[in-house]
Legacy VTK file of the C-alpha trace (Angstrom):
# vtk DataFile Version 3.0
C-alpha trace
ASCII
DATASET POLYDATA
POINTS 719 float
328.051 84.907 44.580
329.649 81.676 45.600
332.792 81.922 47.769
335.709 83.115 45.722
338.181 80.643 47.259
336.230 77.306 47.443
334.237 76.346 44.452
331.968 73.381 45.407
330.076 71.779 42.685
328.203 68.701 41.761
326.033 67.451 44.604
325.230 70.743 46.353
323.726 71.924 43.187
321.593 68.805 42.382
319.710 66.794 44.920
320.364 63.058 44.655
317.466 61.432 42.761
315.060 64.424 43.278
312.383 65.789 40.944
311.806 69.391 40.353
308.385 70.996 40.325
308.126 74.491 38.907
306.140 77.085 40.943
303.311 78.862 39.198
302.960 82.541 39.595
299.924 83.913 41.561
297.274 85.750 39.552
297.625 89.443 39.130
295.957 91.576 41.932
293.162 93.887 41.473
293.930 97.491 40.394
294.591 100.055 42.972
292.055 102.872 43.520
292.665 106.201 41.856
294.226 108.985 43.824
293.438 112.837 43.592
294.099 114.432 40.126
297.780 115.026 39.196
299.293 118.533 38.743
298.779 120.314 35.567
302.383 121.194 34.929
305.797 121.082 36.515
306.522 123.851 38.968
308.868 126.606 37.794
312.593 126.216 38.277
313.416 127.185 41.953
309.753 127.620 43.000
308.308 125.302 45.682
305.473 122.950 44.888
302.024 123.514 46.255
301.422 122.189 49.831
299.168 119.134 50.009
295.539 119.476 51.235
295.402 119.024 54.905
292.053 117.109 54.919
293.301 114.475 52.449
292.724 110.970 53.902
295.618 108.505 53.991
295.702 106.480 50.770
294.964 102.789 51.116
297.908 100.352 50.797
297.846 99.412 47.118
298.992 96.435 45.201
301.085 96.809 42.106
299.584 95.959 38.701
301.321 94.399 35.877
300.997 95.672 32.320
302.716 97.024 29.164
302.168 100.691 30.177
302.892 100.413 33.938
306.079 102.293 34.852
307.650 101.918 38.214
309.746 104.706 39.683
311.739 104.351 42.944
312.622 107.484 44.914
315.038 108.266 47.617
313.913 111.250 49.609
316.297 112.839 52.185
316.352 115.939 54.233
319.097 118.634 54.364
321.202 116.387 56.793
321.017 113.412 54.454
318.613 111.458 56.560
315.891 109.482 54.951
312.351 110.914 55.054
309.844 108.035 55.496
306.510 109.839 56.404
305.354 110.843 52.924
302.014 109.750 51.389
301.007 109.026 47.817
299.536 112.575 47.367
302.937 114.149 48.182
304.396 112.975 44.985
304.206 114.520 41.471
305.460 112.630 38.421
306.083 113.907 34.792
307.012 111.782 31.799
308.610 113.829 28.916
307.060 116.973 30.588
303.443 115.539 30.757
301.923 115.131 34.205
301.159 111.466 35.113
298.745 110.041 37.750
300.362 108.071 40.533
298.247 104.886 40.785
300.401 102.810 43.168
302.586 103.724 46.046
304.717 101.809 48.553
307.375 102.664 51.108
310.270 100.232 51.467
312.044 100.496 54.777
314.688 97.880 55.514
315.868 97.752 58.932
318.783 95.294 59.335
318.047 94.886 63.082
314.480 93.831 62.468
314.979 91.388 59.710
313.505 88.130 61.190
313.194 85.888 58.165
316.012 83.497 58.057
318.688 84.287 55.347
318.496 81.563 52.731
321.919 80.407 51.401
322.595 81.204 47.690
323.685 77.963 46.015
322.110 78.056 42.676
320.998 80.453 40.071
317.398 79.867 41.095
318.264 80.833 44.664
319.887 84.103 43.530
316.971 85.054 41.215
314.231 84.392 43.742
315.882 85.826 46.672
316.881 88.954 44.761
313.135 89.719 44.144
312.392 89.978 47.836
311.577 93.659 48.777
313.420 93.337 52.261
316.737 92.281 50.580
319.237 95.010 49.476
321.628 94.172 46.513
325.194 95.430 46.513
327.762 94.782 43.775
331.351 95.903 44.067
333.330 96.502 40.933
336.963 96.560 41.988
338.693 98.370 39.071
342.247 97.377 39.845
343.334 98.606 36.439
342.471 102.228 37.735
343.445 102.101 41.317
347.092 102.217 42.655
348.249 99.468 44.919
348.695 101.764 47.962
345.188 103.230 47.595
343.724 99.782 47.186
345.390 98.688 50.443
344.060 101.722 52.221
340.389 101.218 51.028
340.194 97.510 51.535
339.567 97.887 55.275
336.443 100.051 54.878
335.177 97.862 52.142
335.504 94.584 54.083
334.220 96.149 57.312
331.236 97.421 55.376
330.376 93.862 54.254
331.207 92.335 57.622
329.474 94.760 59.864
326.928 96.912 58.074
325.120 94.729 55.550
322.315 92.564 57.013
322.357 88.856 56.756
319.687 88.690 54.141
321.444 91.351 51.938
323.210 89.949 48.826
326.623 90.947 47.695
328.829 90.360 44.751
332.357 91.229 43.739
333.694 91.669 40.137
337.044 92.600 38.584
337.473 93.935 34.996
338.526 90.594 33.633
335.968 88.521 35.677
333.517 86.486 33.528
329.974 87.555 34.137
328.833 83.981 34.724
331.182 83.910 37.768
329.632 86.939 39.381
326.891 85.791 41.590
325.237 87.570 44.516
325.888 85.763 47.795
325.079 85.936 51.472
328.527 84.501 52.390
329.464 87.877 53.724
332.608 86.601 55.536
334.187 85.129 52.407
333.246 88.220 50.506
334.949 90.410 53.085
337.993 88.314 52.821
338.053 88.790 49.013
337.808 92.605 49.661
340.677 92.292 52.122
342.858 91.068 49.218
341.915 93.897 46.778
345.214 94.881 45.024
345.495 97.825 42.710
347.566 97.760 39.479
347.171 101.288 38.050
350.241 101.975 35.712
351.552 98.525 36.657
351.818 96.521 33.490
353.244 93.309 34.847
351.037 90.604 33.108
349.187 88.200 35.331
347.610 86.112 32.695
347.891 85.050 29.134
345.543 87.782 27.923
347.741 90.553 29.468
350.868 88.923 28.377
349.817 89.393 24.714
349.961 93.256 24.978
352.366 93.841 27.935
355.132 95.141 25.614
352.826 97.440 23.607
353.205 101.279 23.923
351.724 102.563 27.222
348.992 104.519 25.358
347.764 101.299 23.744
347.770 99.366 26.999
345.817 102.051 28.804
343.333 102.105 26.053
342.880 98.337 26.289
342.457 98.549 30.031
339.961 101.377 29.715
337.887 99.248 27.157
338.013 96.317 29.383
336.824 98.240 32.545
334.034 100.219 30.835
332.783 97.112 29.036
332.840 95.086 32.262
330.831 97.852 34.004
328.152 97.581 31.316
328.004 93.985 31.540
327.580 94.106 35.369
324.835 96.707 35.083
322.987 94.336 32.544
323.591 91.397 34.896
322.065 93.273 37.904
319.205 94.605 35.916
318.174 91.043 35.045
317.644 90.154 38.683
314.942 92.567 39.558
313.291 95.871 38.580
313.861 97.555 41.864
316.970 99.398 43.207
320.386 97.946 42.903
323.618 99.516 44.077
326.813 99.217 42.060
329.760 100.364 44.232
332.432 101.477 41.661
335.896 101.474 43.363
338.084 103.455 40.974
340.327 106.540 40.854
338.402 107.678 37.800
338.818 107.615 34.021
340.708 109.483 31.476
342.077 108.448 27.988
344.810 111.109 28.163
348.333 109.932 29.044
350.826 112.739 29.945
353.826 112.762 27.486
356.178 112.120 30.406
354.615 108.730 31.061
354.529 107.469 27.463
356.722 104.683 26.430
357.042 102.500 23.250
357.279 99.523 25.544
355.049 99.189 28.618
357.657 96.969 30.343
360.546 99.598 29.826
359.683 102.992 31.347
360.388 106.016 29.077
361.654 103.927 26.111
361.726 105.985 22.940
360.366 109.154 24.849
362.142 112.404 24.450
359.690 114.105 26.923
360.438 111.634 29.707
362.675 114.044 31.640
360.677 117.270 30.813
358.178 118.077 33.590
356.491 120.756 31.559
355.973 118.786 28.357
352.266 118.622 29.013
351.588 122.175 29.579
351.649 123.271 25.849
348.626 124.175 23.708
348.791 120.973 21.754
348.499 118.864 24.954
345.658 121.022 26.098
343.902 120.355 22.896
344.518 116.546 23.211
342.991 116.759 26.853
340.014 118.718 25.664
339.012 116.269 22.913
339.901 113.331 24.987
337.542 114.435 27.748
334.871 115.127 25.303
335.171 111.553 24.038
335.256 110.222 27.556
331.981 112.022 28.403
330.370 110.217 25.582
331.440 106.830 26.811
330.369 107.657 30.262
327.039 108.566 29.088
326.603 105.215 27.407
327.154 103.743 30.886
324.785 105.933 32.838
322.173 105.601 30.088
322.313 101.820 30.565
322.287 102.089 34.305
319.140 104.272 34.153
317.526 101.730 31.787
318.188 98.935 34.288
317.599 100.926 37.406
321.105 100.641 38.790
322.663 103.325 41.086
326.345 103.868 40.676
328.159 104.815 43.917
331.577 105.876 42.843
334.228 105.386 45.617
337.429 107.123 45.117
340.009 105.144 47.274
342.480 108.063 47.245
340.494 109.977 49.772
341.219 113.637 49.913
343.361 113.760 46.813
345.702 116.760 46.267
347.551 115.339 43.274
346.856 112.778 40.566
350.269 111.469 39.688
352.909 109.922 42.074
356.219 111.563 42.193
357.799 108.590 40.424
355.451 108.549 37.414
357.320 110.227 34.587
361.077 110.768 34.627
361.385 114.295 36.000
357.841 114.352 37.343
354.864 116.091 35.953
354.065 119.826 36.332
351.300 121.053 38.751
349.339 122.429 35.791
349.021 119.022 34.019
348.571 117.185 37.278
345.726 119.441 38.221
343.954 118.804 34.924
344.427 114.991 35.283
342.925 115.073 38.811
339.970 117.179 37.590
339.260 114.869 34.753
339.290 111.663 36.828
337.148 113.092 39.586
334.659 114.447 37.086
334.248 111.129 35.582
333.145 109.577 38.896
330.880 112.381 39.684
329.215 112.120 36.265
328.604 108.463 36.636
327.119 108.831 40.126
325.114 112.041 39.625
323.339 110.673 36.408
322.316 107.363 38.103
321.022 108.848 41.483
324.002 107.380 43.215
326.627 109.256 45.028
330.298 110.145 44.416
332.327 109.427 47.427
335.326 111.451 46.467
337.708 113.833 48.414
336.885 111.939 51.621
339.361 110.402 53.962
336.539 108.804 55.919
335.425 106.187 53.380
333.441 104.306 56.131
331.072 107.319 56.419
330.415 107.307 52.740
329.706 103.529 52.759
327.157 104.174 55.454
325.438 106.611 53.277
325.013 103.999 50.561
323.365 101.881 53.149
320.973 104.481 54.152
320.032 105.091 50.464
319.260 101.547 49.867
317.343 101.129 53.202
314.491 103.486 52.679
312.844 104.357 49.365
309.450 104.845 47.742
308.247 102.785 44.898
305.691 104.657 42.846
303.700 103.347 39.812
301.894 105.014 37.039
300.262 104.075 33.676
301.922 106.177 30.971
299.491 108.467 29.392
301.123 108.329 25.946
301.930 104.528 26.240
304.922 105.024 23.791
306.029 102.056 21.609
309.033 103.712 19.977
311.956 101.933 21.654
313.310 105.318 22.728
314.347 106.752 26.190
311.612 108.791 27.962
312.579 111.072 30.752
310.828 110.906 34.231
310.827 113.739 36.754
309.664 113.415 40.257
309.110 116.064 42.898
307.496 116.176 46.349
305.189 118.967 47.597
306.980 119.309 50.950
309.788 121.859 50.607
313.334 121.438 51.665
313.709 117.744 50.614
315.999 116.277 48.193
314.465 113.742 45.716
316.550 111.300 43.721
314.604 109.103 41.376
314.897 106.912 38.296
315.823 109.291 35.414
313.605 107.405 32.805
312.962 104.292 30.878
313.301 102.863 27.452
309.917 102.078 25.946
309.047 98.901 24.022
309.510 98.901 20.309
306.881 96.976 18.098
308.993 93.846 18.225
309.404 93.935 21.924
305.706 94.561 22.322
304.793 91.559 20.195
307.082 89.374 22.385
305.618 90.738 25.588
302.015 90.105 24.433
302.746 86.640 23.053
301.575 83.697 25.021
304.183 82.642 27.543
306.091 79.510 27.061
307.021 76.990 29.619
310.209 77.740 31.481
313.294 75.710 31.195
313.107 72.906 33.810
314.383 73.930 37.125
316.577 70.866 37.371
318.313 71.863 34.122
318.959 75.350 35.648
320.437 73.872 38.740
322.712 71.499 36.785
323.973 74.369 34.552
324.644 76.461 37.581
326.977 73.797 38.809
329.531 74.076 35.985
332.929 74.986 37.428
334.303 78.058 35.783
338.039 78.704 35.323
339.846 79.911 38.516
338.853 83.470 39.426
341.055 85.937 41.185
341.656 84.895 44.721
340.622 81.269 44.278
342.906 78.759 46.138
341.234 75.419 45.257
338.439 73.951 43.219
336.479 71.198 44.627
333.808 68.569 43.946
331.653 66.373 46.192
329.630 63.421 45.511
327.484 60.958 47.573
326.872 57.353 47.287
325.693 54.386 49.444
327.902 53.641 52.478
327.925 50.996 55.095
325.401 50.343 57.947
322.900 52.710 56.380
325.214 55.666 56.202
325.968 57.862 53.182
329.464 57.825 51.643
330.943 61.260 50.785
333.734 61.609 48.331
335.485 65.042 48.347
337.950 65.885 45.537
339.973 69.004 45.302
342.803 70.588 43.229
344.726 73.838 43.387
343.375 76.709 41.440
345.043 77.684 38.114
348.645 78.788 38.831
349.070 82.558 38.867
345.786 83.354 40.382
347.205 83.630 43.921
350.570 84.374 45.529
350.312 81.069 47.512
349.631 77.609 46.440
347.304 75.209 48.286
349.009 71.939 49.325
346.699 70.400 51.828
343.048 70.517 52.724
341.664 69.736 56.201
337.935 68.696 56.680
335.930 68.778 59.833
332.455 67.313 59.587
329.839 67.454 62.325
326.117 67.018 62.699
323.617 69.722 63.480
323.970 69.095 67.220
327.790 69.173 67.108
328.336 65.317 66.960
331.584 64.763 65.191
331.472 62.635 61.998
334.942 63.053 60.520
338.187 64.950 60.756
341.072 64.611 58.463
343.296 66.141 55.846
344.219 65.302 52.300
348.120 64.697 51.860
350.209 66.488 49.390
350.183 64.760 45.977
352.324 61.805 45.788
352.726 61.348 49.634
351.095 58.855 52.002
347.776 59.459 53.626
347.907 61.835 56.481
348.230 60.190 59.846
345.864 62.663 61.263
343.068 61.691 58.874
341.051 59.637 61.347
337.307 58.681 61.312
335.864 59.943 64.627
332.199 58.938 63.943
332.161 57.189 67.425
333.094 53.914 69.146
330.412 52.030 67.419
331.658 52.905 63.924
333.761 50.470 61.976
337.482 50.825 61.968
338.544 53.389 59.164
339.906 51.820 56.141
341.883 53.097 53.185
338.620 53.737 51.315
337.301 55.753 54.416
340.288 58.141 54.397
342.077 58.865 51.109
342.780 56.800 48.094
345.450 59.060 46.817
346.537 62.650 46.414
343.532 64.917 46.620
340.628 62.527 47.226
338.962 62.271 50.762
336.145 59.792 51.454
334.105 59.390 54.676
330.730 58.290 55.840
327.922 60.205 57.570
324.407 59.355 58.846
321.603 60.599 56.522
320.421 64.195 57.373
321.804 67.636 57.749
325.679 67.919 57.817
328.079 70.757 58.455
331.488 70.796 56.929
334.334 73.064 57.654
337.185 73.169 54.979
340.522 74.656 55.674
343.139 75.211 52.940
346.775 75.192 53.780
350.019 75.692 52.003
353.093 73.545 52.138
354.208 75.208 55.360
350.770 74.446 57.039
349.770 78.063 56.962
346.143 78.538 56.529
345.270 80.330 53.175
341.506 80.186 53.358
338.545 78.459 55.079
334.970 77.860 54.235
331.832 76.369 56.061
329.232 74.440 54.194
325.915 72.897 55.087
324.426 70.071 53.013
321.956 67.213 53.383
323.073 63.720 53.075
320.187 61.594 51.659
319.208 58.150 52.811
320.199 55.851 49.904
319.007 52.690 51.570
315.264 53.390 51.261
313.242 51.153 48.860
312.945 53.945 46.325
315.046 53.909 43.143
318.076 56.138 43.606
321.170 57.266 41.758
324.463 58.262 43.341
326.014 61.597 42.377
327.486 61.140 38.936
331.232 61.504 38.699
332.918 62.792 35.547
336.351 61.593 34.236
338.396 63.240 31.596
340.438 61.356 28.910
342.519 62.680 26.104
342.800 59.485 24.098
340.808 56.381 23.485
343.141 54.115 25.474
343.019 56.473 28.382
339.129 56.414 28.284
339.326 52.570 28.197
341.612 52.690 31.220
339.187 54.827 33.206
336.405 52.495 32.418
338.310 49.544 34.053
339.713 51.582 37.039
337.325 51.803 40.043
339.961 54.145 41.800
340.093 56.734 39.003
340.034 60.317 40.344
337.072 62.320 39.101
337.527 65.563 37.238
336.387 68.798 38.930
336.313 71.134 35.883
333.300 70.886 33.594
334.924 72.529 30.566
336.293 70.276 27.869
337.715 70.332 24.336
335.993 68.553 21.518
339.107 66.332 21.135
338.697 64.921 24.642
336.511 62.084 25.870
334.357 62.052 28.981
333.186 59.126 31.098
330.323 59.650 33.448
330.016 57.101 36.340
327.242 56.570 38.785
325.490 53.717 40.605
321.835 52.867 40.606
320.121 51.558 43.808
316.887 49.768 43.968
314.747 47.974 46.684
316.445 44.793 47.946
318.680 43.297 45.381
316.928 44.776 42.348
319.226 46.622 39.899
317.171 49.368 38.077
317.394 49.933 34.375
319.455 52.926 33.509
319.416 55.046 30.304
321.712 57.920 29.287
321.431 60.705 26.814
322.821 64.193 26.026
320.584 67.250 26.389
321.075 70.771 25.198
320.892 73.705 27.560
317.108 73.953 27.048
316.660 70.467 28.313
315.874 68.953 24.797
317.485 65.599 23.597
320.579 65.728 21.417
321.360 62.066 21.297
321.125 58.768 23.177
324.300 57.393 24.799
324.831 53.668 24.501
326.719 51.905 27.257
326.888 48.439 28.950
325.664 48.531 32.635
326.934 46.223 35.444
323.786 44.182 36.073
325.165 42.709 39.290
326.110 45.908 40.964
324.181 48.669 39.157
327.380 50.517 38.315
327.036 52.741 35.163
330.048 53.870 33.048
328.844 55.949 30.191
331.373 57.175 27.527
330.498 60.648 26.267
332.057 61.463 22.774
332.407 65.249 22.255
333.766 65.537 18.707
330.214 65.760 17.280
329.083 68.439 19.672
329.305 72.107 18.737
330.822 74.433 21.302
328.288 75.222 23.941
326.716 73.906 27.223
325.204 70.476 27.438
323.929 68.037 30.027
324.118 64.217 30.476
320.930 62.805 31.788
321.031 59.489 33.658
317.560 57.959 34.300
316.956 55.049 36.536
313.641 53.048 36.511
312.592 50.040 38.537
309.977 48.729 41.002
310.923 51.457 43.515
310.022 54.295 40.957
312.288 56.548 38.922
315.320 58.663 39.688
317.124 61.072 37.572
320.545 62.952 37.596
321.857 65.560 35.434
325.515 66.529 34.676
326.159 69.784 32.885
329.378 70.454 31.091
330.726 73.040 28.535
332.300 72.153 25.218
334.995 74.491 23.864
336.497 74.493 20.368
LINES 1 720
719 0 1 2 3 4 5 6 7 8 9 10 11 12 13 14 15 16 17 18 19 20 21 22 23 24 25 26 27 28 29 30 31 32 33 34 35 36 37 38 39 40 41 42 43 44 45 46 47 48 49 50 51 52 53 54 55 56 57 58 59 60 61 62 63 64 65 66 67 68 69 70 71 72 73 74 75 76 77 78 79 80 81 82 83 84 85 86 87 88 89 90 91 92 93 94 95 96 97 98 99 100 101 102 103 104 105 106 107 108 109 110 111 112 113 114 115 116 117 118 119 120 121 122 123 124 125 126 127 128 129 130 131 132 133 134 135 136 137 138 139 140 141 142 143 144 145 146 147 148 149 150 151 152 153 154 155 156 157 158 159 160 161 162 163 164 165 166 167 168 169 170 171 172 173 174 175 176 177 178 179 180 181 182 183 184 185 186 187 188 189 190 191 192 193 194 195 196 197 198 199 200 201 202 203 204 205 206 207 208 209 210 211 212 213 214 215 216 217 218 219 220 221 222 223 224 225 226 227 228 229 230 231 232 233 234 235 236 237 238 239 240 241 242 243 244 245 246 247 248 249 250 251 252 253 254 255 256 257 258 259 260 261 262 263 264 265 266 267 268 269 270 271 272 273 274 275 276 277 278 279 280 281 282 283 284 285 286 287 288 289 290 291 292 293 294 295 296 297 298 299 300 301 302 303 304 305 306 307 308 309 310 311 312 313 314 315 316 317 318 319 320 321 322 323 324 325 326 327 328 329 330 331 332 333 334 335 336 337 338 339 340 341 342 343 344 345 346 347 348 349 350 351 352 353 354 355 356 357 358 359 360 361 362 363 364 365 366 367 368 369 370 371 372 373 374 375 376 377 378 379 380 381 382 383 384 385 386 387 388 389 390 391 392 393 394 395 396 397 398 399 400 401 402 403 404 405 406 407 408 409 410 411 412 413 414 415 416 417 418 419 420 421 422 423 424 425 426 427 428 429 430 431 432 433 434 435 436 437 438 439 440 441 442 443 444 445 446 447 448 449 450 451 452 453 454 455 456 457 458 459 460 461 462 463 464 465 466 467 468 469 470 471 472 473 474 475 476 477 478 479 480 481 482 483 484 485 486 487 488 489 490 491 492 493 494 495 496 497 498 499 500 501 502 503 504 505 506 507 508 509 510 511 512 513 514 515 516 517 518 519 520 521 522 523 524 525 526 527 528 529 530 531 532 533 534 535 536 537 538 539 540 541 542 543 544 545 546 547 548 549 550 551 552 553 554 555 556 557 558 559 560 561 562 563 564 565 566 567 568 569 570 571 572 573 574 575 576 577 578 579 580 581 582 583 584 585 586 587 588 589 590 591 592 593 594 595 596 597 598 599 600 601 602 603 604 605 606 607 608 609 610 611 612 613 614 615 616 617 618 619 620 621 622 623 624 625 626 627 628 629 630 631 632 633 634 635 636 637 638 639 640 641 642 643 644 645 646 647 648 649 650 651 652 653 654 655 656 657 658 659 660 661 662 663 664 665 666 667 668 669 670 671 672 673 674 675 676 677 678 679 680 681 682 683 684 685 686 687 688 689 690 691 692 693 694 695 696 697 698 699 700 701 702 703 704 705 706 707 708 709 710 711 712 713 714 715 716 717 718
């Protein structure tokens, strides 16, 4: 996932003037040789399986086949001490599908040692990076679901140290991690290798259980509803978000994924002492507010019984979905060794021990059910959360991947149970519970001739759309590149504070430090507060041979910073400060500055400008100092202007065309505009009123004697 505090879009997602070539898949490998005959039936309950033959030769290292009937099953095998067992062979495993024995035709042990990972960790900047890197067998995937709706603030503060240290110190550089909150949009959840920024996000985890203070417009709409209604809404939000995250992880790869669920558990029962007609006024309209024994009667016991039964059904929907997408849920209770469920101040005169005990049992059971039914672990009643986190790492570091061709080859769209055992006694086997078979329609699609994938450059452009501010963001930013002086590349960096209310502190200044790969300083400076003069500390330090810095080389106004760098790799450190110069956040970026002085046709990074009226759009067209917009989400009543510059060999000005594409890369309409034939400057008005809500792209294409160049700008249209 991209850093949660600094959202950098535009140029880093799209290479200037580049063309994408889709890679082709290698042909499928030959089938693996058959192994000895499978067992005739599952062993009786409690009886050990037969020992393997001692004269059996080690099986050859197989390759996996692809096919409609091929089922893959990953298995974690541990001894009585919880340590991974990694010396099993193919013949040691027995597999049954719906009670029928299956022949294991492929077998592989995945053992990931963080200390021996030698392949460089590739940065995750685009959706393509995320998808391709997630497919690697030596990469572990961890996604943290921070359910702040069901974690008290004190418990969140207690657990954040263990969570952050796990990401900082335990996961390997190649491992990919993401963080999600209940209200987080799924398109903002991206697995990332920026572990330090992720750890900082975990350091800020703040629980909100039974705290109904609204923090956004959505919560404000129901903040004064009865507590039962608010809790029901929060439960729906959390459970639906978990389902969405499971599907999101399942789409990345078939192999194992770990979903770390940080929650105090789930229950749809609210003790009568905690009920109120207004979530903002504790105890309003509640006669039982001061009665500690109001929840001990037969009626309340009946409500708890049916409420728990309903909750088990909702949890089953989640673990069935997790099994379908091969996601293991590790439920981590931040309460540690919990003696009580309710705090002393929850409910006027408190809640009786009988009711409290039942509430604690229900919440713990919900976590155990999710973990036990997805081959994960329930880290509950443990004060040492770090030890539980290390067990998650061990589970994901050594597992077997088995493959078999289903003897029944079902095409019914139903769930089919899988059981796996090993012949060696005394071992614990946790494996995928089953799979959902194709239905006839799915089978038809799977066997249909494959279509060409969406162009990769379209994927890269769509990945650059800036989403609304996420929890913990301090700024949003955009960076563009154009031709500079003396063969250098000019960088324009624009930033703005994140949406108010997403953080307790507000960003007022950004400091940039830019160096080369060998440490050579290129630029150091800071953007001033809006409306103030450029910072005196913003000085170009490119070297004594560099030209004297000008207003265009420092800051035009407000939140725009410009500087020049030599073509090649560049490192940039961004520090975010508040009005008191206290550092709120920092981020390090690496990018490549292209040489825009070559005789090839090139385009600068397109900048997008927002206008709310026709006269405002006309003013932008005539204003070379207009500040680009960062967000890429616009209303249909607004107008856009896309600006870029085309470069050709010598004094040639390439011909430039513009058009709107849909998210599949197909043309929607051509965009008429009048280019500046003297400078190659392109200002393209983009009307939005005729576009339906959705995602689109503006394609700029330049042609000349030096070849062809193309740039894509993605944006989203709302109602």
